[in-house]
C-alpha positions as CSV (number, residue, x, y, z in Angstrom):
1,M,2.9,-19.1,-1.5
2,R,2.8,-15.3,-1.4
3,Y,0.0,-13.6,-3.3
4,Q,-0.9,-10.0,-4.0
5,L,-4.7,-9.9,-3.3
6,T,-6.6,-6.9,-4.7
7,I,-10.0,-7.2,-3.0
8,V,-13.1,-6.4,-5.1
9,N,-15.7,-8.1,-2.8
10,C,-15.8,-9.7,0.6
11,Q,-18.6,-11.3,2.6
12,W,-19.0,-13.5,5.7
13,E,-18.9,-17.2,5.0
14,M,-22.4,-18.5,5.6
15,G,-22.9,-19.7,9.1
16,N,-19.3,-18.8,10.2
17,Q,-18.5,-15.5,11.9
18,E,-14.8,-16.2,11.9
19,Q,-14.2,-16.8,8.2
20,M,-14.8,-14.5,5.2
21,L,-15.0,-15.0,1.5
22,Y,-12.8,-12.6,-0.6
23,T,-12.9,-12.2,-4.4
24,D,-9.9,-10.6,-6.1
25,D,-9.7,-8.5,-9.2
26,K,-9.2,-11.6,-11.4
27,G,-12.4,-13.2,-10.1
28,E,-10.7,-15.8,-8.0
29,L,-12.2,-16.8,-4.6
30,F,-10.2,-16.9,-1.3
31,I,-11.4,-18.0,2.1
32,G,-9.6,-16.8,5.2
33,S,-9.9,-15.3,8.7
34,A,-12.1,-12.2,9.1
35,K,-10.1,-9.0,8.6
36,D,-11.2,-5.4,8.2
37,V,-10.3,-4.8,4.6
38,R,-10.9,-2.0,2.1
39,I,-12.4,-2.8,-1.3
40,G,-9.9,-1.9,-4.1
41,K,-6.8,-2.2,-1.9
42,T,-4.1,-4.7,-2.4
43,Y,-2.9,-7.0,0.5
44,E,0.0,-9.4,0.6
45,V,-1.2,-12.8,1.8
46,E,0.2,-16.3,2.3
47,V,-2.1,-18.8,0.5
48,D,-2.0,-22.5,0.0
49,E,-2.1,-24.2,-3.4
50,K,-5.6,-24.6,-4.9
51,L,-6.5,-28.2,-4.5
52,L,-7.9,-30.2,-7.3
53,G,-11.6,-29.9,-7.4
54,T,-11.8,-26.8,-5.2
55,C,-12.8,-23.3,-6.5
56,Y,-10.8,-21.3,-3.9
57,R,-7.5,-20.7,-2.2
58,H,-7.2,-20.6,1.6
59,I,-5.6,-17.6,3.1
60,I,-3.0,-18.9,5.6
61,A,-1.8,-15.5,6.8
62,W,-2.2,-11.7,6.2
63,L,1.4,-10.5,5.8
64,D,1.0,-6.7,5.7
65,E,-1.1,-3.6,5.7
66,P,-2.8,-2.6,2.4
67,K,-0.7,-1.4,-0.4
68,S,-1.8,1.6,-2.3
69,G,-3.8,0.8,-5.4
């Protein structure tokens, strides 16, 4: 599923230097590969469905460069 992800916060996943935690402008949590992102910018990503009992979506792929915003 494609998603427009406007990043308001990002941080390294504890104990993992290849994954980062991203929070969007709606307060939703995403986990995905580390990427140099800019706070406040919107990115198009491919995410999986949120599984029952989880509090995040997994970013499968980064699809483009940041959109203005």
